[in-house]
C-alpha positions in Angstrom: 13.6 -3.7 -0.7 13.3 -5.7 2.5 15.1 -4.6 5.7 17.4 -7.2 7.4 18.7 -7.2 10.9 22.2 -8.7 11.4 24.8 -9.6 14.0 28.4 -9.9 12.9 31.9 -10.2 14.5 35.1 -8.4 13.5 38.6 -9.8 13.6 39.0 -8.8 17.3 35.8 -10.6 18.2 33.7 -7.5 18.8 30.0 -7.9 18.0 28.4 -5.5 15.5 24.6 -5.2 15.3 22.6 -3.2 12.8 20.1 -3.1 9.9 20.7 -3.2 6.2 18.4 -3.0 3.2 19.1 -5.5 0.5 17.3 -7.6 -2.2 18.2 -10.9 -0.5 19.8 -12.3 2.7 22.9 -13.4 0.7 23.5 -9.8 -0.3 23.7 -8.8 3.3 26.2 -11.5 4.1 28.4 -10.7 1.1 28.4 -7.0 2.0 29.4 -7.7 5.6 32.2 -10.1 4.4 33.5 -7.5 2.0 33.8 -5.1 5.0 35.8 -7.7 7.0 33.0 -8.9 9.2 31.9 -12.4 9.9 28.1 -12.8 9.8 26.7 -14.5 12.8 22.9 -14.0 12.4 20.9 -12.4 9.6 17.1 -12.2 9.5 14.4 -10.1 7.9 13.1 -7.4 10.1 9.5 -7.6 11.1 6.9 -5.2 9.6 6.9 -3.1 12.7 10.6 -2.5 12.8 11.0 0.1 10.1 10.3 1.2 6.6 8.5 4.2 5.2 8.8 7.8 6.3 7.0 7.1 9.6 7.6 3.3 9.6 5.0 0.6 9.9 2.7 1.5 12.7 2.3 -0.5 15.9 -0.9 -1.2 17.8 -3.3 1.0 15.8 -2.7 3.2 12.8 -1.4 6.7 13.6 -1.5 8.9 10.5 1.4 11.1 9.4 -0.9 14.1 9.8 -1.3 13.3 13.5 2.4 12.8 14.0 3.1 16.0 12.2 0.6 17.9 14.4 2.0 16.3 17.5 5.5 17.3 16.5 4.5 20.9 15.7 2.7 21.3 19.1 5.8 20.0 21.0 8.1 22.3 19.1 5.9 25.3 19.8 5.8 24.6 23.5 9.5 24.0 23.7 10.2 27.3 21.9 7.9 29.0 24.4 10.3 28.0 27.1 8.4 25.0 28.6 10.5 21.9 29.7 10.0 18.8 27.6 8.1 16.9 30.4 5.6 19.7 30.7 5.2 20.1 26.9 4.5 16.4 26.5 1.9 16.5 29.3 0.1 19.4 27.6 0.1 17.6 24.2 -1.2 14.4 25.8 -4.2 16.4 27.2 -4.8 18.2 23.9 -4.7 15.1 21.8 -8.1 14.0 20.4 -6.7 10.6 19.3 -6.6 8.1 22.1 -3.8 6.1 20.4 -1.6 9.2 20.1 -2.4 10.2 23.7 -1.4 6.7 24.8 1.9 6.8 22.9 2.8 10.2 24.2 1.8 9.2 27.7 4.3 6.3 27.6 7.0 8.6 26.1 6.4 11.1 28.9 6.8 8.4 31.5 10.1 7.3 30.0 11.4 10.9 29.8 10.4 11.5 33.5 12.4 8.3 34.3 15.5 9.8 32.8 15.4 8.6 29.2 16.2 10.9 26.3 13.4 11.8 24.0 15.1 9.7 21.3 15.2 6.6 23.5 11.6 7.1 24.6 10.4 7.4 21.0 12.5 4.5 19.9 10.8 2.3 22.6 7.5 2.8 20.7 8.3 -0.1 18.3 7.2 0.6 14.8 5.6 4.0 15.3 8.5 6.3 14.3 10.8 5.8 11.4 14.6 5.8 11.5 14.5 9.2 9.7 12.3 10.7 12.5 14.4 9.2 15.3 17.7 10.2 13.9 16.5 13.8 13.5 15.4 13.8 17.2 18.7 12.4 18.3 20.6 15.0 16.3 18.5 17.7 17.8 19.1 16.5 21.3 22.8 16.2 20.7 23.0 19.7 19.3 20.8 21.3 22.0 18.3 22.5 19.3 15.4 20.0 19.8 12.7 22.6 19.2 14.2 23.8 16.0 14.7 20.2 14.7 11.1 19.3 15.5 9.9 22.4 13.6 12.0 21.3 10.6 10.5 17.8 10.9 7.0 19.2 10.8 7.9 21.3 7.7 9.5 18.2 6.1 6.3 16.1 6.7 4.1 18.9 5.4 6.2 19.3 2.3 6.1 15.5 1.7 2.3 15.5 2.2 1.9 18.4 -0.3 3.9 16.5 -2.9 1.8 13.3 -2.4 -1.5 15.3 -2.5 -0.4 17.1 -5.7 0.0 13.8 -7.5 -3.1 12.3 -6.0 -5.3 15.3 -6.8 -3.9 15.3 -10.3 -5.0 11.7 -10.9 -8.6 12.2 -9.6 -10.0 13.6 -12.8 -8.4 11.1 -15.2 -9.6 8.3 -12.9 -13.1 9.6 -13.0 -13.0 9.8 -16.8 -11.8 6.2 -17.1 -14.5 5.1 -14.7 -17.2 6.9 -16.7 -15.9 5.5 -19.9 -15.9 1.9 -18.6 -19.4 2.3 -17.1 -20.8 4.0 -20.3 -19.5 1.3 -22.6 -20.7 -1.5 -20.3 -24.2 0.0 -20.0 -24.4 0.4 -23.8 -23.2 -3.2 -24.5 -25.3 -4.9 -21.8 -28.5 -2.9 -21.7 -28.9 -0.9 -24.9 -27.5 -3.1 -27.7 -29.6 -6.2 -26.7 -32.7 -4.1 -27.2 -32.0 -4.1 -31.0 -30.7 -7.6 -31.3 -34.1 -9.3 -31.8 -35.0 -6.7 -34.4 -31.8 -7.4 -36.3 -32.3 -11.1 -36.2 -35.9 -10.9 -37.5 -34.8 -8.8 -40.4 -33.1 -11.8 -41.9 -30.4 -9.5 -43.5 -26.7 -9.9 -42.9 -25.6 -7.2 -40.5 -22.6 -4.9 -41.1 -19.4 -6.2 -39.7 -19.2 -3.3 -37.1 -22.7 -4.2 -35.8 -21.8 -7.8 -35.6 -18.8 -7.0 -33.5 -20.8 -4.7 -31.2 -23.6 -7.3 -30.8 -21.1 -10.0 -30.1 -19.4 -7.9 -27.5 -22.7 -7.2 -25.8 -23.6 -10.9 -25.7 -20.1 -11.6 -24.3 -20.5 -9.1 -21.5 -23.9 -10.4 -20.7 -22.7 -14.0 -20.5 -19.3 -13.5 -18.9 -19.5 -10.3 -16.8 -18.8 -12.3 -13.6 -15.6 -13.8 -15.2 -14.4 -10.3 -16.3 -14.9 -9.0 -12.7 -13.2 -12.0 -11.2 -10.3 -11.8 -13.7 -9.8 -8.1 -12.9 -9.7 -8.9 -9.2 -7.3 -11.8 -9.8 -5.0 -9.6 -11.9 -5.1 -6.9 -9.2 -4.2 -9.5 -6.5 -1.4 -10.9 -8.7 0.0 -7.5 -9.2 0.0 -6.8 -5.5 1.8 -10.1 -4.8 4.4 -9.2 -7.5 4.9 -5.8 -5.9 5.4 -7.5 -2.5 8.2 -9.7 -4.0 11.5 -7.8 -4.1 12.7 -9.2 -7.4 9.3 -8.7 -9.2 9.0 -5.2 -7.6 12.5 -4.4 -8.9 11.5 -5.4 -12.5 8.3 -3.4 -12.4 10.1 -0.3 -11.0 12.6 -0.6 -14.0 9.6 -0.7 -16.4 8.1 2.4 -14.7 11.3 4.3 -15.0 11.6 3.4 -18.7 8.1 4.8 -19.6 8.3 8.1 -21.6 6.2 10.4 -19.4 5.6 8.4 -16.2 9.3 7.5 -15.8 10.4 11.1 -15.9 7.7 12.0 -13.3 8.8 9.1 -11.0 12.4 10.2 -11.2 11.6 13.8 -10.3 9.4 12.7 -7.4 12.1 10.5 -6.0 14.8 13.2 -6.6 12.8 15.7 -4.6 12.2 13.2 -1.8 15.9 12.1 -1.8 17.2 15.7 -1.7 14.9 17.0 1.0 15.5 14.1 3.3 19.3 14.1 2.8 19.5 17.8 3.1 17.4 17.9 6.3 19.5 15.2 7.9 22.8 16.7 7.0 21.6 20.1 8.2 21.0 18.6 11.6 24.3 16.9 12.1 23.8 13.4 10.8 26.8 12.1 8.9 26.5 11.6 5.1 26.9 7.8 5.2 24.3 7.4 8.0 22.0 9.9 6.2 22.2 7.9 2.9 21.2 4.7 4.7 18.1 6.5 6.1 17.3 8.1 2.7 17.0 4.7 1.1 14.0 4.0 3.2 12.2 7.1 2.0 12.4 6.1 -1.7 9.5 4.0 -3.1 11.3 3.0 -6.3 13.5 0.0 -5.5 15.8 0.6 -8.5 16.7 4.1 -7.3 16.9 2.8 -3.7 19.5 0.2 -4.8 21.5 2.9 -6.6 21.7 4.8 -3.3 23.3 1.7 -1.8 25.8 1.7 -4.6 26.4 5.4 -4.1 27.1 4.9 -0.4 29.6 2.1 -1.3 31.5 4.5 -3.7 31.3 7.2 -1.1 33.2 5.0 1.4 35.9 4.7 -1.3 36.3 8.4 -1.4 34.5 9.2 -4.7 32.2 11.8 -3.2 28.4 12.0 -3.7 27.8 13.8 -7.0 29.9 11.6 -9.3 28.4 8.3 -8.1 24.9 9.8 -8.4 25.8 10.7 -12.0 27.1 7.2 -12.7 23.9 5.7 -11.3 22.1 7.0 -14.4 18.6 7.0 -12.8 18.6 10.5 -11.1 17.8 13.6 -13.1 21.0 15.2 -14.4 20.0 18.7 -13.4 19.6 17.6 -9.7 22.9 15.7 -9.8 24.8 18.7 -11.2 23.3 20.9 -8.5 24.5 18.4 -5.9 28.0 18.5 -7.4 28.0 22.3 -7.2 27.0 22.0 -3.5 29.9 19.6 -2.9 32.4 21.9 -4.6 31.2 25.0 -2.6 30.9 23.2 0.7 27.2 24.0 0.9 25.8 20.5 0.2 22.9 20.5 2.7 21.7 24.0 1.5 22.0 22.9 -2.2 20.1 19.7 -1.5 17.1 21.7 -0.1 17.2 23.9 -3.2 17.2 20.8 -5.4 14.1 19.6 -3.5 12.4 22.9 -4.1 13.3 22.9 -7.8 12.0 19.3 -8.3 8.8 19.9 -6.3 8.0 22.6 -8.8 9.1 20.3 -11.7 6.8 17.6 -10.4 3.8 20.0 -10.4 4.7 21.2 -13.9 5.2 17.7 -15.2 1.9 16.6 -13.7 0.1 19.5 -15.3 1.8 18.8 -18.6 0.9 15.1 -18.5 -2.7 15.9 -17.6 -2.9 18.4 -20.4 -2.2 15.5 -22.8 -4.0 12.7 -20.9 -7.4 14.5 -20.3 -8.2 15.3 -24.0 -6.9 11.9 -25.0 -9.3 10.2 -22.6 -12.2 12.4 -23.6 -11.5 11.7 -27.3 -11.1 8.0 -26.7 -14.4 7.9 -24.7 -16.2 9.8 -27.5 -14.8 7.6 -30.2 -15.8 4.3 -28.5 -19.3 5.4 -27.6 -19.7 7.0 -31.0 -18.6 3.8 -32.8 -21.1 1.8 -30.8 -24.0 4.2 -31.6 -23.0 4.4 -35.3 -22.8 0.6 -35.6 -26.4 0.4 -34.3 -27.6 3.3 -36.5 -26.1 1.7 -39.6 -27.8 -1.6 -38.9 -31.2 0.2 -38.3 -30.9 2.0 -41.6 -30.1 -1.3 -43.4 -33.2 -2.9 -41.8 -35.4 0.0 -42.9 -34.1 -0.2 -46.4 -35.0 -3.8 -46.5 -38.5 -3.1 -45.3 -39.0 -0.5 -48.0 
């Protein structure tokens, strides 16, 4: 969902400024009015002002791996007893990326001028996400900056491992699909036409299967450019729909409703939600503030909107577990564990355990899905290619019988 920046006034005339994620500008206005504020100005935040785990990047792209490495190096130096200014100077000199070195150099100058690390990082517009900045602010306030930065590094590495698990699992099926498409296209465009003239000269009516294969080959030969253009057009249209909040919401609903994929998406988002929320709570961020940050880490807009509803009910005193259960999109096992954490007063610890459980569940679900998908793709590829070859062989046999 898009992020909106707003200014509003309360009954005493005090000005409130902030950010809110919503499906439309009107939703922000209605939410502010429901809280007793008068909206003065509401506008959509620019791409560089937030979003994502590390936010949209400013100037040039700085990868999450580079930020994680930078964070770990600073944490190590701080735990070794070096002052922040000296730690930043060393990391600047060690950095192999000019963009990272430039960013850290500016941060170091701000820190030397008396700014907190949080303020110095926040001044780098669009480089660090709200999650990252709030963790740093909580660490500075609690006097445990080096510990918080170490936890940030561990969090980013866990998030990376989860993404890499899913990506790696999809490589082999993607290769199978690509091989299947290329094989069928080569057969239809280059192999089948070699037999077409022979079939035509035979003067005998070809079997229906052969007619279908020959027709498909002629179609591919004549309209291959249209098929490529249509595929690119569909891809562009899908990207536009995913960029539109309403269309993205409908697609995310469909993804969640799919039998295997929906379960996998819910588990991935539950792991991400739990680890982010648990990490924030463990470092002194309030639950309501943490929930507003957590929304930005979720990629499924349906589940992100449910977090907004959960936060609303939390303000009404309904707790966290019950609203999560009422949202009906989060895995029940994870929600029950959250409720246990609430009851025992160990919510942050239980959230981290939930994240660990669902990280393992995601790996298991990916393996189980692939165990079904891979043989299905191989079987499908074999059947398609076998059907094409058999249709040609049947036609050749019929031609030979005619010649005899």
